[in-house]
C-alpha positions in Angstrom: -63.0 -41.7 4.0 -62.6 -39.6 0.9 -59.3 -40.1 -1.5 -58.4 -36.4 -0.6 -59.1 -37.0 3.1 -57.5 -40.3 3.0 -54.5 -38.2 1.7 -54.5 -35.6 4.4 -53.9 -38.4 7.2 -50.9 -39.8 5.1 -49.4 -36.4 4.5 -49.0 -36.4 8.6 -47.8 -40.1 8.9 -44.7 -39.0 6.2 -41.8 -37.9 8.1 -40.5 -34.4 8.1 -38.2 -33.6 5.3 -33.8 -32.7 5.2 -33.7 -29.4 6.5 -31.2 -26.9 5.3 -28.7 -26.0 8.3 -28.2 -22.8 8.5 -25.2 -20.5 7.4 -21.7 -20.3 9.0 -21.4 -17.3 10.0 -17.2 -16.3 10.3 -16.7 -12.6 11.2 -14.5 -10.5 9.5 -12.3 -7.4 11.3 -10.5 -5.3 8.5 -8.3 -2.1 10.1 -4.7 -1.2 8.6 -2.7 -4.1 7.7 -4.9 -6.9 9.2 -7.3 -9.1 7.8 -8.9 -11.4 11.3 -11.2 -13.7 10.9 -12.7 -15.3 13.7 -12.0 -18.6 12.2 -8.9 -20.3 10.2 -11.7 -23.6 9.8 -16.1 -23.7 8.2 -17.1 -26.7 7.1 -18.4 -27.3 3.7 -21.8 -25.2 2.4 -22.8 -21.8 3.6 -20.6 -19.9 4.6 -21.5 -15.4 5.6 -18.8 -13.2 6.7 -19.5 -10.7 8.5 -17.0 -7.5 7.9 -16.2 -4.7 10.1 -14.7 -2.3 8.7 -12.4 -1.5 11.8 -9.8 1.1 9.8 -9.4 4.4 9.8 -9.9 4.2 5.3 -11.9 2.4 3.7 -11.6 -1.2 3.2 -13.2 -4.4 1.2 -13.6 -7.7 2.0 -12.8 -10.6 -0.8 -12.8 -14.4 -1.1 -10.8 -16.0 -3.6 -10.5 -19.6 -4.2 -11.7 -22.8 -6.0 -12.9 -21.1 -8.4 -14.8 -18.0 -6.8 -13.5 -14.4 -6.4 -16.5 -12.6 -4.4 -16.3 -9.1 -2.9 -18.1 -6.9 -0.8 -18.6 -3.0 -1.5 -16.6 -0.6 -0.6 -16.3 -0.1 4.1 -16.5 2.9 5.1 -14.4 2.9 8.1 -17.1 1.6 10.8 -19.4 0.2 8.4 -20.4 -3.8 8.4 -21.4 -5.2 5.5 -22.2 -9.2 4.3 -20.5 -11.5 1.4 -22.7 -14.9 2.0 -21.4 -18.0 -0.1 -21.3 -21.8 -0.9 -18.0 -22.8 -0.4 -16.4 -26.5 -1.6 -14.0 -28.5 0.2 -10.3 -26.4 0.3 -8.2 -24.2 1.0 -9.6 -20.3 0.4 -8.1 -16.7 -0.1 -9.5 -13.8 1.8 -8.4 -10.3 1.3 -9.0 -6.2 0.8 -8.6 -5.9 -2.9 -8.7 -2.5 -2.6 -6.4 -0.2 -4.6 -5.6 -2.9 -6.7 -3.1 -5.6 -4.7 -2.0 -2.8 -2.7 -3.6 -3.2 0.5 -3.1 -7.3 0.1 0.8 -6.0 -0.6 1.0 -5.0 2.7 -0.6 -7.9 5.0 -4.4 -7.3 4.4 -4.5 -11.1 3.4 -5.2 -14.0 5.1 -6.5 -18.1 4.5 -9.7 -19.9 5.5 -9.9 -23.9 4.9 -12.9 -25.8 4.6 -14.2 -29.0 4.8 -11.2 -29.9 6.8 -9.3 -28.8 10.2 -5.4 -28.0 9.8 -2.6 -25.7 9.8 -3.5 -22.3 7.4 -1.0 -22.6 5.4 0.1 -20.2 1.9 -2.5 -21.3 -0.9 -2.6 -20.4 -4.4 -6.2 -19.1 -6.3 -7.2 -22.4 -6.8 -7.3 -23.3 -3.6 -3.8 -25.6 -3.4 -1.5 -25.8 -0.8 1.7 -23.4 -2.1 5.6 -24.3 -2.2 7.0 -21.3 0.4 7.1 -18.5 -1.1 10.3 -16.9 -2.5 12.0 -13.7 -1.1 11.7 -11.0 -3.7 14.1 -8.7 -5.2 14.5 -5.7 -7.1 17.7 -3.6 -8.4 17.3 0.0 -9.2 19.1 2.3 -11.2 18.7 5.9 -11.6 19.1 7.6 -15.5 17.3 10.5 -17.7 17.8 13.9 -16.4 17.9 14.6 -13.1 16.2 17.5 -11.0 16.3 18.3 -7.2 12.8 19.6 -6.2 13.0 22.8 -4.6 10.1 24.1 -1.9 6.7 25.4 -3.5 2.7 25.7 -3.5 0.9 23.4 -4.7 0.2 23.7 -8.5 -3.3 22.0 -7.8 -4.7 24.8 -5.0 -8.0 24.5 -5.2 -8.0 21.0 -5.0 -5.5 21.2 -2.2 -7.8 23.2 -0.4 -10.8 20.8 -0.4 -8.1 17.8 0.6 -6.8 20.2 3.8 -10.9 20.9 4.6 -11.5 17.4 4.6 -9.0 16.2 6.9 -8.7 16.3 10.5 -7.8 19.6 12.4 -4.8 18.2 14.1 -3.5 18.1 9.9 -4.4 21.0 8.3 -1.5 23.0 9.8 0.8 21.0 9.1 -0.5 20.7 5.3 -1.1 24.1 4.9 3.0 24.6 5.0 2.7 21.5 2.6 0.6 23.5 0.5 2.3 26.7 0.4 6.3 25.1 0.3 5.6 22.1 0.5 8.1 19.4 -1.8 6.2 19.5 -4.9 5.6 22.0 -6.3 7.0 23.1 -9.9 10.2 25.1 -7.8 12.6 23.0 -10.3 16.5 23.2 -10.6 18.4 20.6 -13.4 21.6 18.8 -12.0 22.9 15.7 -12.3 23.8 12.4 -10.0 23.8 8.6 -10.0 21.4 6.4 -7.6 21.9 2.7 -7.5 19.9 0.8 -5.0 19.0 -3.0 -4.4 16.2 -3.4 -2.2 14.5 -7.3 -0.5 11.2 -7.8 0.2 11.2 -10.4 2.8 8.1 -9.5 4.7 8.0 -7.0 7.6 10.5 -9.0 10.3 13.4 -9.3 7.0 13.5 -6.7 4.6 16.7 -4.7 3.7 18.3 -1.9 1.4 21.5 -1.3 -0.2 22.6 1.1 -2.3 23.9 4.5 -3.0 23.0 8.4 -4.8 25.7 11.0 -5.6 24.1 13.8 -6.2 24.6 17.7 -6.4 22.4 20.1 -4.8 21.0 23.6 -7.1 23.8 25.6 -5.2 26.5 23.2 -6.0 26.5 21.4 -3.0 27.8 17.3 -3.6 25.8 14.8 -1.1 26.2 11.5 -0.7 23.5 8.8 0.9 24.3 5.3 1.7 22.0 3.2 2.4 22.4 0.9 4.9 19.5 -0.4 6.6 15.2 -0.1 6.6 12.6 1.5 8.9 9.8 0.4 9.7 8.3 3.1 12.1 5.4 5.1 11.5 5.8 8.1 10.0 3.4 11.2 11.6 -0.1 12.4 9.5 0.5 8.9 7.2 -0.5 5.4 6.6 1.5 2.6 8.5 3.9 2.2 5.5 7.9 1.1 6.7 10.3 -1.5 4.9 10.0 -2.4 1.3 7.2 -2.7 -0.8 7.4 -3.7 -4.1 4.1 -3.3 -6.8 2.6 -1.4 -4.4 -0.5 1.3 -5.3 0.2 4.6 -3.8 -3.6 6.0 -3.4 -2.2 9.9 -2.5 -4.7 12.4 -3.7 -7.8 10.8 -3.3 -7.8 11.2 -0.1 -7.4 8.0 1.5 -3.7 8.0 1.9 -1.7 10.9 2.2 -2.8 14.1 0.5 -1.7 16.1 -1.4 0.4 13.6 -3.7 -0.6 12.3 -6.9 -1.4 9.0 -6.7 0.8 6.5 -8.3 1.8 3.2 -8.8 5.2 1.9 -8.2 7.6 -1.1 -8.3 9.0 -0.8 -5.3 8.2 2.1 -2.2 10.9 2.0 0.3 11.8 3.4 4.0 15.1 3.1 5.3 18.0 5.2 6.7 21.3 5.7 5.5 25.0 7.6 6.0 24.5 11.3 4.6 27.5 13.0 3.6 27.3 16.8 2.5 30.8 17.9 0.9 32.6 14.5 2.0 31.2 15.5 5.7 28.8 13.4 7.6 26.0 14.6 8.4 23.9 12.1 9.5 24.2 8.5 10.2 20.5 7.7 10.7 19.1 9.9 7.7 15.1 9.4 7.6 14.6 8.3 3.3 11.7 7.6 1.2 12.3 6.3 -2.3 10.3 5.4 -4.9 10.4 4.0 -8.5 6.5 5.0 -9.9 5.1 6.6 -12.8 6.0 8.9 -14.7 4.4 12.7 -12.5 6.3 15.3 -14.5 5.9 16.1 -17.8 9.6 16.5 -20.0 10.9 20.0 -20.7 10.6 21.9 -17.5 9.6 19.3 -15.7 6.1 20.3 -13.9 3.9 18.1 -12.1 1.6 16.8 -14.9 -1.1 15.0 -13.2 -3.4 14.3 -10.2 -3.5 10.8 -10.4 -0.7 9.8 -12.4 -0.9 5.4 -12.3 -2.2 5.0 -15.8 2.0 6.8 -17.2 5.0 4.6 -17.1 7.2 3.5 -14.1 10.6 5.4 -14.6 10.6 8.1 -12.3 12.7 7.3 -8.9 12.4 9.9 -6.3 14.4 9.6 -3.6 13.8 11.7 -0.3 15.6 12.9 2.4 15.0 14.5 6.1 16.7 15.1 9.3 16.4 13.0 12.2 13.2 13.4 13.7 14.9 16.3 16.6 17.8 17.3 14.8 18.0 20.2 12.7 16.3 20.7 9.2 19.6 19.6 6.3 21.2 22.8 4.7 18.6 22.4 1.8 16.0 24.7 1.0 13.2 23.6 2.9 15.2 21.5 5.1 14.8 18.7 2.8 16.9 17.1 -0.6 14.2 15.9 -3.2 15.8 14.5 -5.8 14.2 12.5 -9.2 15.5 10.2 -12.4 13.2 10.9 -14.4 14.1 7.9 -17.4 15.1 5.2 -14.7 14.4 1.0 -14.2 14.1 -1.8 -12.4 15.3 -5.4 -12.9 13.4 -7.8 -10.1 15.3 -10.9 -8.9 
């Protein structure tokens, strides 16, 4: 019997070699503003994350921990992507990295434990268990030139037309009105006033705000706002924002978030209700308020809107918007709203 034949017979007698186990499959659904995974635990080894964007705007998916940091490409609404990784034992963060952390701050984050079963707790970036997060707060003071922004045409008319045409039909009429006589115009009036408030970011259930703003409008009317509580309800045609958000990257005119608004970074963005007084008489005890300490959008001198993407500018513009409660008459001000900026403002985190 030849040597090659003996070798062939021996090969059939050998036990089969170890086979590579198939990857663990974890399905993930992204939406505004959640990351929902089909499992909170996975075995050590290869895991395939099958990620569906079930939201209405683009998202992505990232896994980070134990020295690993990998993400998918941007996933359009309704599309699916897969991220396959080899994971060691430990805790990993899973989140949406879109918007320089903005989507993660809004709630698009979760965790997965690899190699052990148990409750999913807070983890640090290296996958180790962390102490419970402390509350975050910021104290904001309005300073510098104070201007009231009056209704007027949106300064970037060609861009506005393209944005409006790309939006759903039920939003276009509202956007056309804002483009013609909206709050982001170059129609401004110098005024004066003060603003000081503190906001606490304690997740969705515990956010709070307290403070006041006093200013005069262009016709000499004296206004006073007392902030007393946050609001968390959705705003029509806007993202599902509410409460207090620290460190928000706001996509603005990119089309991902509210159209006809510049792209900015903010130290704080909040949505609240307040007591509004006009010449010392109470106008409303539930006036909707939106406040941001954001990257500068207006230039010195004439305070014209100076950028379409303002995210690289210094964060020093305090922006206050007040409207009438839903179903109530507009405010006694041009356009029915109040929009006031303090152009050299500051915030102190606590």
